N, C-alpha and C positions, 0 to 999 in steps of 0.2 A: 447377341441378337435377341430382340424381343418381338414376338409375334403379337400384334395388337389385338387379334381375335382370341388369343390363348394366354391371357395374363395369369400369373401364378397367384392364387388367392392368398397364400400365406405371406408372400412378398407384399401384396397390397395392404395387408393388415399392419405390416411393419414398415410403413412409409416408403415403399418403392417409388421411384420417380415416375412421373407421368411420361409415357412413351411417345406421345404425339409432339411434344415440344422439348427443346433443350432446357436443361435445368442448371442454373448457376449454384443453387444451394437447395437443400431439402430441410423441412422441419423435422424435428425429432419429437415424437409424441409418446405418451403412455396412456392408453385407452383401454376400456373394458374388453373389447373384442380380442386384444392381444392376450390378456389373461385367460379368456375363454378358449382361445386357440391352444394355449399350452395345457389347459385342463382337459380338453376333449379330443385333441388330435391323436389319431392312431399312430402317426409317425413319431410324435413326442413320446408316447407311451413305449414304443419300441426302443427309442433311444434311452429312456429311463430304465428299461429292463436290461439293456446292455451295460449301462453304468452300474446298475445294481449287481450284475454279475462280476464286475471288476472289483467292487468294494466289499462284497459279502462272503467271499470264499474262506470259510473256516475261522473267521474272526468274531470277536464279541460284537455286540450291537454298538457299543460305544466306540470301538475301533473302526467299525464300518462307517459310523457317523463322521468321525474325524477324517477318514479317507475321502468320504463323499464331499465334505466341505473343501478339502484340499484340492481335489480334482476339479470340482465344479466352480468353486469361487476363488481358488488360489490362496486360501488362508485357512487356518484352523478355526474351529468354532470356539466361542467363549464358553465359560462354564455353564451359563444358563442355556445357551443354544444346544450344548451337548446333552444336558439333562432333559430338556424338553423334547428334542428330536429323538433321543433314545427311548423316552417314554412313549412317544407317538408310534415308533416302529414296534415296540412291544405290544401296544394296544391293537395295532393293525394285525400283528401276528395272531393275537388271541381271537380277533374277529374272523380272520381267515380260517383258523383252526376250528372254530365253531361251525363254519360253513363247509367243513370237510374239504378244504383246499388241499391239493396234493403237496404244494410247496409254499407254505404260509410265509416262511422267512423271506423267500425270494420275492413274493408278491408285496410284502410289507416294505422291503427295501426298495422295490420299484416305486411304490407310492412316495416314499421319502425322496428318492431321486427326482421324481417328477415335480415335487414341491421345490427342490433346489433349483431345477431348471426353469421354474416359473417365477423365481425371484428377479426383481429389477437388477439386483447386483450381478446376476448371471447374464442378463441381456445387455446391460449397458456398462461400459468401462468408464471408470471415473479417473 
């Protein structure tokens, strides 16, 4: 059931059908507000932190990157993806450590997971 006066904003961004008329088909779009929703949504950040908790327990950064790709995208990263994402996580950890963050590793892995969940490959099945 959809209450016409209480539409869900995130669903509207991701091509929810018009609730006033029946829909035979819906378009599938990729637009900037979708990316901005994934970048700025507190809900998405919470999910990214949850995924980071799953991939980051006691493993090396490279193993965490591998596990993140496997869980989020259903595939292992290629060599370049592994190197670049591990470097990103390490840079984020250094940045958080400079800012005296209590758990720099967890925050850096959450950043990485949020990026994974922002990929078109995550949102759209081919």
